[in-house]
C-alpha positions in Angstrom: 128.2 102.9 88.5 125.6 105.5 89.9 123.0 104.2 86.9 123.2 100.8 88.1 123.6 100.9 91.9 120.4 102.7 91.8 118.8 99.0 90.5 120.3 97.4 93.3 118.1 95.7 96.7 119.2 98.6 99.0 116.1 98.6 101.2 115.4 98.0 104.7 112.3 95.3 105.3 110.1 98.1 106.0 110.7 100.1 103.2 107.1 100.1 102.1 106.4 102.9 105.0 106.6 106.6 104.9 108.5 106.2 109.1 111.3 104.2 107.3 112.2 107.6 105.5 116.4 108.2 105.6 117.4 111.5 106.3 121.2 111.0 105.1 120.0 109.5 102.1 118.2 112.5 101.0 121.1 114.2 101.7 123.0 112.5 99.5 120.9 112.2 96.7 120.5 116.4 96.9 124.5 116.6 96.8 124.6 113.8 94.5 122.3 115.9 92.0 124.3 119.4 92.8 121.7 121.4 93.8 121.6 123.7 97.2 118.9 123.2 99.8 116.7 126.1 98.2 117.5 124.9 94.2 116.1 121.6 95.6 113.2 122.8 97.7 112.1 124.8 94.5 112.4 121.6 92.3 110.2 119.7 94.7 107.9 122.8 95.3 108.1 123.2 98.9 110.3 125.9 100.9 113.9 125.4 102.4 112.5 125.2 106.1 111.0 122.0 105.0 114.1 120.3 103.0 116.2 121.4 106.2 113.6 119.7 109.0 113.6 116.9 106.3 117.7 116.2 106.6 117.9 117.1 110.1 115.3 114.4 110.9 112.9 116.7 112.6 109.8 115.6 110.3 109.8 113.1 107.1 107.8 114.4 103.9 104.4 113.1 102.7 104.1 110.4 100.1 103.2 113.4 98.0 106.6 115.2 98.7 108.4 111.7 98.2 106.8 111.1 95.2 108.7 114.7 93.8 112.0 114.0 95.5 112.1 110.3 93.8 111.1 112.8 90.4 114.1 115.3 91.0 117.1 113.1 92.1 116.3 110.2 89.8 116.7 107.6 92.5 114.4 105.6 93.4 112.1 105.2 96.0 113.7 102.5 97.7 116.9 104.3 98.2 116.0 106.4 100.7 114.2 103.5 102.8 117.5 101.9 103.5 120.1 102.3 106.5 121.9 105.2 107.7 124.6 105.8 104.9 128.3 105.8 105.7 129.7 109.4 104.1 133.3 109.4 104.4 134.4 113.2 105.2 136.4 115.2 102.4 139.8 115.5 105.0 139.9 111.5 104.5 140.6 111.5 101.2 143.3 113.0 98.7 141.0 116.1 96.4 143.8 117.8 94.5 141.4 120.5 93.4 140.0 121.5 96.7 141.0 125.3 96.9 139.4 125.3 92.8 136.0 123.5 93.3 132.7 124.9 94.7 130.9 123.4 97.4 128.2 121.9 95.4 131.4 120.0 93.0 132.7 119.3 96.1 129.5 117.5 97.1 128.9 116.0 94.0 132.0 114.3 94.5 131.8 112.9 98.4 128.4 112.0 97.8 129.9 109.7 95.1 132.3 108.5 97.2 129.5 107.3 99.6 127.2 105.6 97.1 130.8 104.0 96.2 131.1 102.5 99.3 127.6 101.5 99.4 127.7 99.4 96.2 131.3 98.1 97.7 129.5 96.8 100.5 126.7 94.8 98.4 129.5 93.7 96.7 131.6 92.4 99.4 128.6 90.2 100.7 128.2 88.7 97.8 131.6 88.4 95.6 135.4 87.2 96.9 136.8 90.6 96.0 140.8 90.4 96.2 142.0 91.9 99.7 144.2 95.1 99.5 148.5 93.7 98.7 150.1 97.8 98.3 152.5 98.4 100.8 152.7 100.8 103.5 155.8 103.0 102.1 154.8 106.7 104.2 158.4 106.2 105.7 160.3 106.0 102.4 162.0 109.6 101.7 162.5 108.8 97.9 159.0 108.6 96.0 161.0 107.3 92.6 161.9 103.7 94.8 158.5 103.9 96.5 157.2 103.7 92.8 160.2 100.6 92.2 159.0 98.8 94.9 155.4 98.9 93.9 156.4 97.9 90.3 158.6 95.1 91.8 155.3 94.2 94.0 153.0 94.1 91.0 156.2 92.2 88.7 156.3 95.0 86.3 159.9 95.0 86.1 160.6 98.1 83.5 157.8 97.5 81.5 155.0 99.5 80.4 151.6 99.0 82.4 148.8 98.4 80.0 146.2 98.9 81.7 146.0 100.8 85.4 142.6 100.3 86.4 143.1 96.7 86.0 146.2 96.3 88.0 145.1 98.4 90.6 141.7 96.0 90.8 143.9 93.3 90.9 145.8 94.1 93.8 142.6 94.6 95.7 142.1 98.5 95.2 138.1 99.3 94.4 138.0 102.1 91.9 135.1 103.9 90.9 133.7 106.7 88.7 133.4 110.0 89.9 130.7 110.4 87.1 130.9 114.4 87.8 130.7 116.7 85.2 133.5 119.5 86.3 137.2 119.6 85.0 137.8 120.9 88.6 137.7 117.5 89.9 140.5 114.9 89.0 140.3 111.8 90.9 140.0 110.8 94.8 141.5 108.4 96.6 141.1 107.0 100.2 141.3 103.7 102.7 138.3 102.6 104.3 139.5 100.4 107.3 141.8 98.1 105.3 140.0 98.5 101.7 141.9 101.3 99.8 139.4 103.0 97.2 140.2 105.3 93.9 137.5 107.5 92.7 138.3 108.4 88.9 136.1 111.6 86.8 135.2 109.6 83.4 134.9 113.0 82.2 138.9 113.3 81.5 140.7 112.1 78.8 141.4 108.2 79.0 145.9 109.7 79.6 144.1 112.2 81.9 142.4 109.3 83.9 145.8 106.9 83.2 148.0 109.6 85.4 145.0 110.2 87.6 145.1 106.5 88.7 149.0 106.1 89.3 148.7 109.7 91.4 146.0 108.3 93.6 148.0 104.9 93.8 150.5 107.1 95.4 148.5 108.5 98.0 147.3 105.3 99.0 151.1 104.1 99.4 153.0 107.2 100.4 150.1 108.3 102.9 148.0 105.7 104.2 148.5 107.1 108.2 149.1 111.1 107.1 147.3 113.6 105.4 147.0 113.4 102.0 146.4 117.1 101.6 148.4 119.8 100.8 150.9 121.0 98.3 153.7 118.5 99.7 151.3 115.9 99.2 150.3 116.4 96.0 153.8 117.0 94.9 154.8 113.6 96.1 152.3 111.7 94.5 153.4 113.6 91.6 156.8 112.0 91.7 155.5 108.9 92.4 152.7 108.6 89.2 155.6 109.9 86.8 157.8 107.2 88.1 155.3 104.4 88.1 154.0 105.5 84.7 157.9 105.8 83.1 160.6 104.0 85.1 164.2 105.4 84.5 165.2 101.9 83.6 162.4 102.2 80.6 163.2 105.9 79.7 167.0 106.5 79.5 167.7 103.5 76.9 
């Protein structure tokens, strides 16, 4: 997704002038590469204080520095000339492996979510994507019952789910890739306004990703208005995913 995203026309009208350089986009690009400010500064050939000043908006990089930033990040020059990006907070979504993730891995995942929101904004302006059509079951005390409700709404009965990603997208869930090379990061989901998002780690097996997708669906329907993080929230999403993928009525026979 990221590679295709960078080819899209996400630039402002005055993107040819250095004064349009956007500090938030620099931060996202750096985090997407999994680099600290110090490591990034060394790659670009400047000191850390320069990178801190760029990202704080205190000063803007000169043309030679911009060329190095483009080289190091792999992002096109036009990317850095766009408007401020909408960066979701970690607390707004579900991260199962929060405690085992390094700061760099967390930043990479968060930056990918930021790029997903940007890409989705581009798509929404050009295509008629389906609206969200998943229930709010936060008050349902039984997770298996919640899974049955969603299965009925999807017209599944007790049949197997043939394609989890296709099912989610048909119900208005925006599914994107995390593309983070770290086994500690499974998946991530969140609501942005009235739009649900799921980000799946493409380095997982198909079976793992299938379960991750069902798990994140559980978060979306169970924790829309509450905290999607914590041991209890993860337990509830696991119970939902298990019942959703293997309903009692299909397993007992």
